[in-house]
A tleap script that builds the chain and sets N, CA, C and O, in Angstrom:
source leaprc.protein.ff14SB
mol = sequence {
  NMET SER GLY THR LEU SER ALA GLU GLY LEU
  ILE ARG GLN LEU PHE HIE VAL VAL ASP ASN
  ARG CYS TRP GLU GLY LEU SER GLY VAL PHE
  ALA LYS ASP ALA VAL TYR GLU ARG PRO GLY
  TYR GLU PRO LEU LYS GLY LEU ALA ARG ILE
  SER HIE PHE TYR THR HIE GLU ARG ILE ILE
  ALA SER GLY ARG HIE ALA VAL ASP HIE VAL
  THR ALA GLY TYR GLU ALA ALA ALA CYS TRP
  GLY ARG PHE ARG GLY GLU SER ILE ASN GLY
  ASP PRO LEU ASP GLU GLN PHE ALA ASP THR
  TYR VAL LEU VAL ASP GLY LYS ILE THR HIE
  ARG LYS THR PHE PHE TYR ARG PRO ALA CILE
}
set mol.1.N position { 0.374 -1.428 -0.268 }
set mol.1.CA position { 0.238 -0.303 -0.142 }
set mol.1.C position { 1.051 1.280 0.196 }
set mol.1.O position { 1.795 1.579 1.129 }
set mol.2.N position { 0.608 2.029 -0.863 }
set mol.2.CA position { 1.400 3.342 -0.678 }
set mol.2.C position { 0.266 4.808 -0.600 }
set mol.2.O position { -0.481 5.485 -1.306 }
set mol.3.N position { 0.562 4.737 0.195 }
set mol.3.CA position { -0.287 6.258 0.500 }
set mol.3.C position { -0.114 6.998 1.848 }
set mol.3.O position { -0.201 6.496 2.968 }
set mol.4.N position { 0.121 8.147 1.564 }
set mol.4.CA position { 0.611 9.098 2.983 }
set mol.4.C position { 0.634 8.450 4.051 }
set mol.4.O position { 1.669 8.307 4.702 }
set mol.5.N position { -1.462 7.547 4.676 }
set mol.5.CA position { -1.657 7.202 5.071 }
set mol.5.C position { -1.649 5.703 5.759 }
set mol.5.O position { -2.125 4.865 4.993 }
set mol.6.N position { -1.125 5.057 7.304 }
set mol.6.CA position { -0.799 4.033 7.427 }
set mol.6.C position { -2.708 3.223 7.300 }
set mol.6.O position { -3.723 3.892 7.108 }
set mol.7.N position { -2.655 1.595 7.490 }
set mol.7.CA position { -4.164 1.255 7.349 }
set mol.7.C position { -4.794 2.201 7.915 }
set mol.7.O position { -5.504 3.119 7.508 }
set mol.8.N position { -4.096 1.520 9.872 }
set mol.8.CA position { -4.822 2.497 10.609 }
set mol.8.C position { -5.756 2.712 9.886 }
set mol.8.O position { -6.777 2.281 9.349 }
set mol.9.N position { -4.606 4.094 10.151 }
set mol.9.CA position { -5.224 6.001 9.618 }
set mol.9.C position { -5.734 5.802 8.605 }
set mol.9.O position { -5.643 6.990 8.294 }
set mol.10.N position { -6.491 5.120 7.268 }
set mol.10.CA position { -6.957 5.036 6.068 }
set mol.10.C position { -8.831 4.980 6.860 }
set mol.10.O position { -9.861 5.634 6.698 }
set mol.11.N position { -8.323 3.575 7.885 }
set mol.11.CA position { -9.416 2.834 8.309 }
set mol.11.C position { -9.919 3.889 9.500 }
set mol.11.O position { -10.947 3.399 9.969 }
set mol.12.N position { -9.564 5.300 10.260 }
set mol.12.CA position { -9.622 6.088 10.792 }
set mol.12.C position { -10.431 7.162 10.581 }
set mol.12.O position { -11.352 7.556 11.296 }
set mol.13.N position { -9.785 7.886 8.924 }
set mol.13.CA position { -10.317 7.960 8.892 }
set mol.13.C position { -11.496 8.377 7.714 }
set mol.13.O position { -11.707 9.325 6.958 }
set mol.14.N position { -12.213 6.875 8.095 }
set mol.14.CA position { -13.187 6.828 6.948 }
set mol.14.C position { -13.976 7.220 7.955 }
set mol.14.O position { -14.694 8.193 7.724 }
set mol.15.N position { -14.052 6.576 9.314 }
set mol.15.CA position { -14.730 6.503 10.515 }
set mol.15.C position { -14.965 8.459 10.993 }
set mol.15.O position { -15.431 8.742 12.097 }
set mol.16.N position { -14.655 9.317 10.214 }
set mol.16.CA position { -13.999 10.801 10.468 }
set mol.16.C position { -14.616 10.893 9.357 }
set mol.16.O position { -15.628 11.562 9.566 }
set mol.17.N position { -14.557 10.605 8.366 }
set mol.17.CA position { -16.118 11.073 7.461 }
set mol.17.C position { -17.031 11.179 7.440 }
set mol.17.O position { -17.666 12.208 7.209 }
set mol.18.N position { -17.590 9.622 7.792 }
set mol.18.CA position { -18.520 9.578 8.008 }
set mol.18.C position { -19.249 9.711 9.250 }
set mol.18.O position { -20.445 9.770 9.536 }
set mol.19.N position { -18.270 9.736 9.838 }
set mol.19.CA position { -19.623 10.505 11.081 }
set mol.19.C position { -19.430 12.260 11.495 }
set mol.19.O position { -19.827 12.862 12.493 }
set mol.20.N position { -18.885 12.612 10.646 }
set mol.20.CA position { -18.775 14.378 10.055 }
set mol.20.C position { -19.891 14.255 9.087 }
set mol.20.O position { -20.809 15.073 9.138 }
set mol.21.N position { -19.892 13.091 8.015 }
set mol.21.CA position { -21.086 13.534 7.100 }
set mol.21.C position { -20.029 14.666 5.972 }
set mol.21.O position { -20.541 15.588 5.337 }
set mol.22.N position { -18.882 14.415 5.937 }
set mol.22.CA position { -18.096 14.618 4.635 }
set mol.22.C position { -18.225 14.250 3.716 }
set mol.22.O position { -17.113 14.432 3.221 }
set mol.23.N position { -18.804 13.809 3.001 }
set mol.23.CA position { -19.240 13.232 1.608 }
set mol.23.C position { -18.251 12.796 0.834 }
set mol.23.O position { -18.041 11.684 0.349 }
set mol.24.N position { -17.298 14.443 0.738 }
set mol.24.CA position { -16.595 14.680 -0.471 }
set mol.24.C position { -15.652 14.263 0.135 }
set mol.24.O position { -14.823 14.301 -0.775 }
set mol.25.N position { -14.988 13.790 1.200 }
set mol.25.CA position { -13.949 12.757 1.311 }
set mol.25.C position { -14.180 11.582 0.868 }
set mol.25.O position { -13.125 11.046 0.531 }
set mol.26.N position { -15.212 10.840 0.691 }
set mol.26.CA position { -15.320 9.707 0.397 }
set mol.26.C position { -14.338 8.633 -1.056 }
set mol.26.O position { -13.820 7.558 -1.359 }
set mol.27.N position { -14.637 9.851 -1.425 }
set mol.27.CA position { -12.739 10.250 -2.229 }
set mol.27.C position { -12.129 9.534 -1.985 }
set mol.27.O position { -12.139 8.451 -2.570 }
set mol.28.N position { -11.465 9.770 -1.180 }
set mol.28.CA position { -8.958 10.207 -0.032 }
set mol.28.C position { -9.656 9.069 0.496 }
set mol.28.O position { -9.037 8.765 1.515 }
set mol.29.N position { -10.732 8.187 0.321 }
set mol.29.CA position { -10.409 6.926 1.397 }
set mol.29.C position { -10.855 5.269 0.383 }
set mol.29.O position { -10.784 4.112 0.798 }
set mol.30.N position { -11.347 5.818 -1.161 }
set mol.30.CA position { -12.604 4.344 -1.377 }
set mol.30.C position { -11.762 5.156 -2.601 }
set mol.30.O position { -11.563 6.276 -3.072 }
set mol.31.N position { -11.336 3.373 -2.790 }
set mol.31.CA position { -10.769 3.866 -4.821 }
set mol.31.C position { -12.402 3.617 -5.667 }
set mol.31.O position { -13.476 3.059 -5.440 }
set mol.32.N position { -11.709 4.480 -6.808 }
set mol.32.CA position { -13.455 4.735 -7.845 }
set mol.32.C position { -13.997 2.851 -7.999 }
set mol.32.O position { -15.204 2.648 -7.869 }
set mol.33.N position { -13.473 2.147 -8.149 }
set mol.33.CA position { -13.076 1.055 -8.213 }
set mol.33.C position { -14.269 0.490 -6.369 }
set mol.33.O position { -15.439 0.871 -6.338 }
set mol.34.N position { -14.081 0.216 -5.968 }
set mol.34.CA position { -13.863 0.381 -4.932 }
set mol.34.C position { -15.777 -0.462 -4.200 }
set mol.34.O position { -16.796 0.188 -3.964 }
set mol.35.N position { -15.604 -1.843 -4.063 }
set mol.35.CA position { -16.814 -2.580 -3.610 }
set mol.35.C position { -16.951 -2.471 -1.740 }
set mol.35.O position { -16.238 -2.577 -0.742 }
set mol.36.N position { -18.318 -2.204 -2.110 }
set mol.36.CA position { -18.782 -2.483 0.102 }
set mol.36.C position { -20.011 -3.074 0.217 }
set mol.36.O position { -21.143 -2.782 -0.169 }
set mol.37.N position { -19.400 -4.205 0.998 }
set mol.37.CA position { -21.256 -5.046 1.331 }
set mol.37.C position { -21.799 -5.118 2.181 }
set mol.37.O position { -20.982 -5.691 2.903 }
set mol.38.N position { -23.022 -4.913 3.020 }
set mol.38.CA position { -23.487 -4.665 4.032 }
set mol.38.C position { -24.434 -4.866 3.991 }
set mol.38.O position { -25.164 -4.445 3.093 }
set mol.39.N position { -24.885 -5.724 5.122 }
set mol.39.CA position { -26.008 -6.431 5.596 }
set mol.39.C position { -27.240 -5.491 4.865 }
set mol.39.O position { -27.429 -4.312 5.165 }
set mol.40.N position { -28.019 -6.222 3.876 }
set mol.40.CA position { -29.343 -5.855 3.718 }
set mol.40.C position { -29.256 -5.160 2.795 }
set mol.40.O position { -30.283 -4.558 2.482 }
set mol.41.N position { -27.905 -4.921 1.895 }
set mol.41.CA position { -28.025 -4.425 0.526 }
set mol.41.C position { -27.365 -5.331 -0.172 }
set mol.41.O position { -26.600 -6.147 0.341 }
set mol.42.N position { -27.747 -5.207 -2.027 }
set mol.42.CA position { -27.018 -6.037 -2.406 }
set mol.42.C position { -25.423 -4.962 -2.348 }
set mol.42.O position { -25.422 -3.831 -1.862 }
set mol.43.N position { -24.361 -5.541 -2.867 }
set mol.43.CA position { -22.495 -4.706 -3.021 }
set mol.43.C position { -23.213 -4.121 -3.458 }
set mol.43.O position { -24.127 -4.268 -4.269 }
set mol.44.N position { -22.370 -2.598 -2.316 }
set mol.44.CA position { -22.132 -1.189 -3.618 }
set mol.44.C position { -21.744 -1.248 -4.558 }
set mol.44.O position { -22.157 -2.363 -4.874 }
set mol.45.N position { -21.123 -0.846 -5.511 }
set mol.45.CA position { -19.919 -1.062 -6.502 }
set mol.45.C position { -19.706 0.340 -7.663 }
set mol.45.O position { -20.438 0.892 -8.484 }
set mol.46.N position { -17.616 0.609 -6.973 }
set mol.46.CA position { -18.489 2.112 -7.664 }
set mol.46.C position { -18.248 3.056 -6.763 }
set mol.46.O position { -19.156 2.837 -5.962 }
set mol.47.N position { -17.745 3.811 -6.410 }
set mol.47.CA position { -17.202 5.349 -5.612 }
set mol.47.C position { -18.838 5.860 -5.286 }
set mol.47.O position { -19.512 5.931 -4.259 }
set mol.48.N position { -19.109 6.206 -6.906 }
set mol.48.CA position { -20.438 6.776 -6.902 }
set mol.48.C position { -21.248 6.181 -6.360 }
set mol.48.O position { -21.741 6.909 -5.499 }
set mol.49.N position { -21.789 5.018 -6.370 }
set mol.49.CA position { -22.605 3.592 -5.756 }
set mol.49.C position { -22.864 3.611 -4.011 }
set mol.49.O position { -23.739 3.677 -3.148 }
set mol.50.N position { -21.855 3.534 -4.161 }
set mol.50.CA position { -20.904 4.366 -2.276 }
set mol.50.C position { -21.649 5.655 -1.741 }
set mol.50.O position { -22.214 5.864 -0.667 }
set mol.51.N position { -21.443 6.499 -2.932 }
set mol.51.CA position { -21.495 8.142 -2.168 }
set mol.51.C position { -23.229 8.508 -1.932 }
set mol.51.O position { -23.930 9.072 -1.092 }
set mol.52.N position { -23.410 7.732 -3.367 }
set mol.52.CA position { -25.215 7.580 -3.144 }
set mol.52.C position { -25.773 7.081 -2.143 }
set mol.52.O position { -26.820 7.565 -1.711 }
set mol.53.N position { -25.089 5.849 -1.492 }
set mol.53.CA position { -25.506 5.169 -0.104 }
set mol.53.C position { -25.728 6.216 0.751 }
set mol.53.O position { -26.905 6.461 1.014 }
set mol.54.N position { -24.525 7.163 1.444 }
set mol.54.CA position { -24.457 7.392 1.988 }
set mol.54.C position { -25.039 8.575 1.874 }
set mol.54.O position { -25.521 8.786 2.987 }
set mol.55.N position { -25.209 9.216 1.378 }
set mol.55.CA position { -26.295 10.911 0.601 }
set mol.55.C position { -27.597 10.611 0.510 }
set mol.55.O position { -28.403 11.536 0.611 }
set mol.56.N position { -27.928 9.656 0.362 }
set mol.56.CA position { -29.495 9.640 0.667 }
set mol.56.C position { -30.160 8.050 0.803 }
set mol.56.O position { -31.325 7.787 0.502 }
set mol.57.N position { -29.242 7.135 1.281 }
set mol.57.CA position { -29.664 6.236 1.743 }
set mol.57.C position { -30.767 5.125 2.936 }
set mol.57.O position { -31.731 4.407 3.203 }
set mol.58.N position { -29.122 6.074 3.335 }
set mol.58.CA position { -28.051 5.847 4.501 }
set mol.58.C position { -29.322 6.033 6.141 }
set mol.58.O position { -29.684 7.109 6.618 }
set mol.59.N position { -29.685 4.760 6.597 }
set mol.59.CA position { -30.631 5.075 7.740 }
set mol.59.C position { -30.217 6.098 8.764 }
set mol.59.O position { -30.759 6.123 9.869 }
set mol.60.N position { -29.626 6.624 8.550 }
set mol.60.CA position { -29.014 7.000 9.379 }
set mol.60.C position { -28.561 8.507 9.779 }
set mol.60.O position { -27.930 9.142 8.934 }
set mol.61.N position { -28.776 8.943 10.689 }
set mol.61.CA position { -28.600 10.915 10.994 }
set mol.61.C position { -27.519 11.905 11.528 }
set mol.61.O position { -27.073 13.044 11.389 }
set mol.62.N position { -27.346 10.421 12.423 }
set mol.62.CA position { -26.392 11.136 12.903 }
set mol.62.C position { -25.588 10.076 14.236 }
set mol.62.O position { -26.352 9.368 14.892 }
set mol.63.N position { -24.563 10.047 14.454 }
set mol.63.CA position { -23.624 8.823 15.378 }
set mol.63.C position { -22.494 9.588 15.756 }
set mol.63.O position { -22.325 10.807 15.761 }
set mol.64.N position { -21.374 8.168 16.236 }
set mol.64.CA position { -20.091 8.045 16.835 }
set mol.64.C position { -19.904 6.864 16.316 }
set mol.64.O position { -20.884 6.128 16.427 }
set mol.65.N position { -18.643 6.244 15.584 }
set mol.65.CA position { -18.246 5.148 15.501 }
set mol.65.C position { -17.108 5.204 17.389 }
set mol.65.O position { -16.607 6.202 17.909 }
set mol.66.N position { -17.099 4.761 17.544 }
set mol.66.CA position { -16.159 3.950 18.893 }
set mol.66.C position { -15.589 2.778 18.574 }
set mol.66.O position { -16.056 1.701 18.943 }
set mol.67.N position { -14.104 2.950 17.574 }
set mol.67.CA position { -13.421 1.443 17.336 }
set mol.67.C position { -12.827 1.257 17.788 }
set mol.67.O position { -11.856 1.955 18.081 }
set mol.68.N position { -13.238 -0.494 18.312 }
set mol.68.CA position { -11.390 -0.415 19.686 }
set mol.68.C position { -10.529 -1.340 18.996 }
set mol.68.O position { -9.779 -1.846 19.830 }
set mol.69.N position { -10.389 -1.620 18.264 }
set mol.69.CA position { -9.363 -2.051 17.642 }
set mol.69.C position { -9.132 -2.060 15.832 }
set mol.69.O position { -10.216 -2.455 15.401 }
set mol.70.N position { -8.395 -1.851 14.895 }
set mol.70.CA position { -7.175 -2.335 14.280 }
set mol.70.C position { -6.871 -2.803 13.824 }
set mol.70.O position { -5.799 -2.209 13.942 }
set mol.71.N position { -6.494 -4.045 12.750 }
set mol.71.CA position { -5.549 -5.200 12.885 }
set mol.71.C position { -5.311 -4.670 11.259 }
set mol.71.O position { -6.240 -4.354 10.516 }
set mol.72.N position { -3.673 -4.642 10.832 }
set mol.72.CA position { -4.045 -4.685 8.963 }
set mol.72.C position { -2.250 -5.462 8.915 }
set mol.72.O position { -1.195 -5.660 9.518 }
set mol.73.N position { -2.504 -5.518 8.514 }
set mol.73.CA position { -1.357 -6.068 7.050 }
set mol.73.C position { -1.213 -5.083 5.560 }
set mol.73.O position { -1.966 -4.125 5.380 }
set mol.74.N position { -0.368 -5.395 4.766 }
set mol.74.CA position { 0.413 -4.676 4.163 }
set mol.74.C position { -0.971 -4.023 3.519 }
set mol.74.O position { -1.251 -2.827 3.598 }
set mol.75.N position { -2.170 -5.514 2.556 }
set mol.75.CA position { -3.219 -5.852 1.777 }
set mol.75.C position { -4.529 -5.752 2.716 }
set mol.75.O position { -5.693 -5.638 2.331 }
set mol.76.N position { -4.242 -5.795 3.518 }
set mol.76.CA position { -5.778 -5.892 4.797 }
set mol.76.C position { -5.588 -5.765 5.621 }
set mol.76.O position { -4.532 -5.731 6.253 }
set mol.77.N position { -7.240 -5.582 6.017 }
set mol.77.CA position { -7.828 -5.006 7.781 }
set mol.77.C position { -8.726 -5.048 8.439 }
set mol.77.O position { -9.815 -4.847 7.900 }
set mol.78.N position { -8.687 -5.265 9.563 }
set mol.78.CA position { -9.903 -5.656 10.030 }
set mol.78.C position { -10.496 -4.260 11.247 }
set mol.78.O position { -9.837 -3.256 11.517 }
set mol.79.N position { -12.002 -4.636 11.847 }
set mol.79.CA position { -11.874 -3.515 12.966 }
set mol.79.C position { -13.011 -3.605 13.277 }
set mol.79.O position { -14.002 -3.456 12.563 }
set mol.80.N position { -12.928 -3.928 14.681 }
set mol.80.CA position { -14.639 -3.805 14.894 }
set mol.80.C position { -14.524 -2.330 16.369 }
set mol.80.O position { -13.676 -1.551 16.804 }
set mol.81.N position { -16.312 -2.778 16.685 }
set mol.81.CA position { -16.032 -1.545 17.653 }
set mol.81.C position { -17.478 -1.457 17.658 }
set mol.81.O position { -17.970 -2.538 17.336 }
set mol.82.N position { -18.455 -0.434 17.940 }
set mol.82.CA position { -20.339 -0.357 17.915 }
set mol.82.C position { -19.581 1.243 17.543 }
set mol.82.O position { -18.531 1.886 17.535 }
set mol.83.N position { -21.492 1.260 17.175 }
set mol.83.CA position { -21.888 2.932 16.837 }
set mol.83.C position { -22.618 2.768 17.283 }
set mol.83.O position { -23.252 1.713 17.243 }
set mol.84.N position { -22.916 3.891 18.020 }
set mol.84.CA position { -23.855 4.202 18.908 }
set mol.84.C position { -24.539 6.083 17.884 }
set mol.84.O position { -23.666 6.645 17.222 }
set mol.85.N position { -25.777 6.663 17.907 }
set mol.85.CA position { -26.503 7.024 16.787 }
set mol.85.C position { -28.596 7.378 17.218 }
set mol.85.O position { -29.429 7.075 18.073 }
set mol.86.N position { -28.489 8.183 15.931 }
set mol.86.CA position { -29.457 8.263 15.814 }
set mol.86.C position { -29.716 7.455 14.610 }
set mol.86.O position { -28.835 6.752 14.115 }
set mol.87.N position { -31.225 7.564 14.000 }
set mol.87.CA position { -31.846 6.987 12.437 }
set mol.87.C position { -32.702 7.920 12.139 }
set mol.87.O position { -33.249 8.576 13.025 }
set mol.88.N position { -32.893 8.074 11.103 }
set mol.88.CA position { -34.143 9.690 10.745 }
set mol.88.C position { -34.780 9.956 11.154 }
set mol.88.O position { -35.421 11.007 11.139 }
set mol.89.N position { -34.880 8.368 12.110 }
set mol.89.CA position { -36.532 8.819 12.222 }
set mol.89.C position { -36.634 9.114 13.611 }
set mol.89.O position { -37.728 9.026 14.169 }
set mol.90.N position { -35.368 9.534 14.369 }
set mol.90.CA position { -35.452 9.767 15.604 }
set mol.90.C position { -34.946 8.317 16.176 }
set mol.90.O position { -34.146 8.767 16.996 }
set mol.91.N position { -34.874 7.304 16.283 }
set mol.91.CA position { -34.990 6.282 16.955 }
set mol.91.C position { -33.475 6.129 16.706 }
set mol.91.O position { -32.723 6.468 15.792 }
set mol.92.N position { -33.263 5.223 18.361 }
set mol.92.CA position { -31.410 5.709 19.264 }
set mol.92.C position { -31.382 4.501 18.198 }
set mol.92.O position { -32.288 3.839 17.690 }
set mol.93.N position { -29.489 4.471 18.012 }
set mol.93.CA position { -29.336 3.392 17.196 }
set mol.93.C position { -27.937 2.794 17.943 }
set mol.93.O position { -27.243 3.650 18.492 }
set mol.94.N position { -27.519 1.535 17.997 }
set mol.94.CA position { -26.702 1.388 19.157 }
set mol.94.C position { -26.351 0.006 18.484 }
set mol.94.O position { -27.312 -0.738 18.289 }
set mol.95.N position { -25.015 -0.471 18.077 }
set mol.95.CA position { -24.997 -1.647 17.260 }
set mol.95.C position { -23.864 -1.607 16.696 }
set mol.95.O position { -23.456 -0.636 16.059 }
set mol.96.N position { -22.921 -3.213 16.970 }
set mol.96.CA position { -21.373 -3.224 16.995 }
set mol.96.C position { -21.400 -3.633 16.148 }
set mol.96.O position { -22.398 -4.192 15.695 }
set mol.97.N position { -20.248 -3.519 15.540 }
set mol.97.CA position { -20.235 -4.010 14.282 }
set mol.97.C position { -18.657 -5.051 14.015 }
set mol.97.O position { -17.871 -5.163 14.955 }
set mol.98.N position { -18.496 -5.434 13.258 }
set mol.98.CA position { -16.828 -5.039 12.124 }
set mol.98.C position { -16.448 -4.726 10.846 }
set mol.98.O position { -17.074 -3.999 10.074 }
set mol.99.N position { -15.209 -5.398 10.594 }
set mol.99.CA position { -15.598 -4.873 8.950 }
set mol.99.C position { -13.973 -5.590 8.355 }
set mol.99.O position { -12.933 -5.894 8.940 }
set mol.100.N position { -14.355 -5.640 7.131 }
set mol.100.CA position { -12.692 -5.994 6.354 }
set mol.100.C position { -12.656 -5.131 5.504 }
set mol.100.O position { -13.570 -4.326 5.327 }
set mol.101.N position { -11.743 -5.162 4.940 }
set mol.101.CA position { -10.888 -4.527 4.143 }
set mol.101.C position { -9.854 -5.134 3.219 }
set mol.101.O position { -8.909 -5.862 3.523 }
set mol.102.N position { -10.227 -4.680 2.014 }
set mol.102.CA position { -8.756 -5.094 0.995 }
set mol.102.C position { -8.298 -3.673 0.769 }
set mol.102.O position { -9.144 -2.822 0.496 }
set mol.103.N position { -6.817 -3.301 0.879 }
set mol.103.CA position { -6.148 -2.402 0.922 }
set mol.103.C position { -5.454 -2.037 -1.112 }
set mol.103.O position { -4.558 -2.867 -1.269 }
set mol.104.N position { -5.607 -1.142 -2.512 }
set mol.104.CA position { -4.582 -1.105 -2.920 }
set mol.104.C position { -4.204 0.579 -2.799 }
set mol.104.O position { -4.788 1.614 -2.478 }
set mol.105.N position { -3.310 0.299 -3.107 }
set mol.105.CA position { -2.176 1.954 -3.306 }
set mol.105.C position { -2.741 3.218 -2.240 }
set mol.105.O position { -2.936 4.358 -2.662 }
set mol.106.N position { -2.937 2.873 -0.988 }
set mol.106.CA position { -3.915 3.981 0.153 }
set mol.106.C position { -5.005 4.061 0.074 }
set mol.106.O position { -5.523 4.927 0.778 }
set mol.107.N position { -5.998 3.135 -0.894 }
set mol.107.CA position { -7.165 3.336 -0.682 }
set mol.107.C position { -8.225 2.171 -0.126 }
set mol.107.O position { -7.460 1.382 0.429 }
set mol.108.N position { -8.917 1.900 -0.050 }
set mol.108.CA position { -9.837 0.953 0.341 }
set mol.108.C position { -10.541 1.266 -0.782 }
set mol.108.O position { -11.034 2.315 -1.197 }
set mol.109.N position { -10.437 -0.996 -1.614 }
set mol.109.CA position { -10.892 -1.087 -2.912 }
set mol.109.C position { -12.407 -2.564 -1.716 }
set mol.109.O position { -13.630 -2.632 -1.839 }
set mol.110.N position { -11.799 -3.093 -1.111 }
set mol.110.CA position { -13.052 -4.431 -1.015 }
set mol.110.C position { -13.227 -3.903 0.723 }
set mol.110.O position { -12.223 -4.147 1.392 }
set mol.111.N position { -14.865 -2.937 1.792 }
set mol.111.CA position { -15.224 -3.321 2.617 }
set mol.111.C position { -16.105 -3.812 2.710 }
set mol.111.O position { -16.998 -3.794 1.863 }
set mol.112.N position { -16.138 -4.463 3.871 }
set mol.112.CA position { -17.292 -5.518 3.961 }
set mol.112.C position { -18.242 -5.890 5.414 }
set mol.112.O position { -18.399 -6.933 6.048 }
set mol.113.N position { -18.784 -4.457 5.580 }
set mol.113.CA position { -19.253 -4.954 7.216 }
set mol.113.C position { -20.457 -5.903 7.954 }
set mol.113.O position { -21.566 -6.156 7.484 }
set mol.114.N position { -19.925 -6.327 9.189 }
set mol.114.CA position { -20.825 -7.485 9.932 }
set mol.114.C position { -20.766 -6.333 11.064 }
set mol.114.O position { -19.945 -5.520 11.491 }
set mol.115.N position { -22.406 -6.814 11.363 }
set mol.115.CA position { -23.027 -6.430 12.548 }
set mol.115.C position { -23.379 -7.651 13.409 }
set mol.115.O position { -23.957 -8.497 12.726 }
set mol.116.N position { -23.280 -7.871 14.187 }
set mol.116.CA position { -23.869 -8.333 16.364 }
set mol.116.C position { -25.123 -8.018 16.107 }
set mol.116.O position { -25.833 -7.016 16.195 }
set mol.117.N position { -25.300 -9.974 15.502 }
set mol.117.CA position { -27.234 -9.431 16.936 }
set mol.117.C position { -26.982 -10.973 16.908 }
set mol.117.O position { -25.936 -11.545 16.600 }
set mol.118.N position { -28.567 -11.701 17.428 }
set mol.118.CA position { -28.125 -13.012 17.083 }
set mol.118.C position { -28.745 -13.906 16.357 }
set mol.118.O position { -29.796 -13.793 15.727 }
set mol.119.N position { -27.942 -14.928 16.494 }
set mol.119.CA position { -28.634 -16.121 15.381 }
set mol.119.C position { -30.237 -16.556 15.324 }
set mol.119.O position { -30.823 -16.813 16.375 }
set mol.120.N position { -30.793 -16.612 14.274 }
set mol.120.CA position { -32.111 -16.910 14.623 }
set mol.120.C position { -32.040 -18.292 14.103 }
set mol.120.O position { -33.022 -19.031 14.178 }
savepdb mol mol.pdb
quit
């Protein structure tokens, strides 16, 4: 990975962009052809689709990710933590999460999010 941010720095920058709703910053963390997989959605393919999700579809009005830990190698990383916030309907949100990442040239090319929920 050849970028100015370490893998951990890149992931923490992603959450800064998302938590502060600085959507123009998405292009600084995601590659143009990135894929984002998250529960409840078909894979979001490409920076334009990922940006559309954040600006028009995301159910979160506000909140913060508390990242407990990031572990990273040269081309892959993972993190886990908790999100607390409020939905666009005013409902409180409290969700444990884990993410995996593939990193190329200082950008995220693949992100997959997992939520902690009881198996039914």
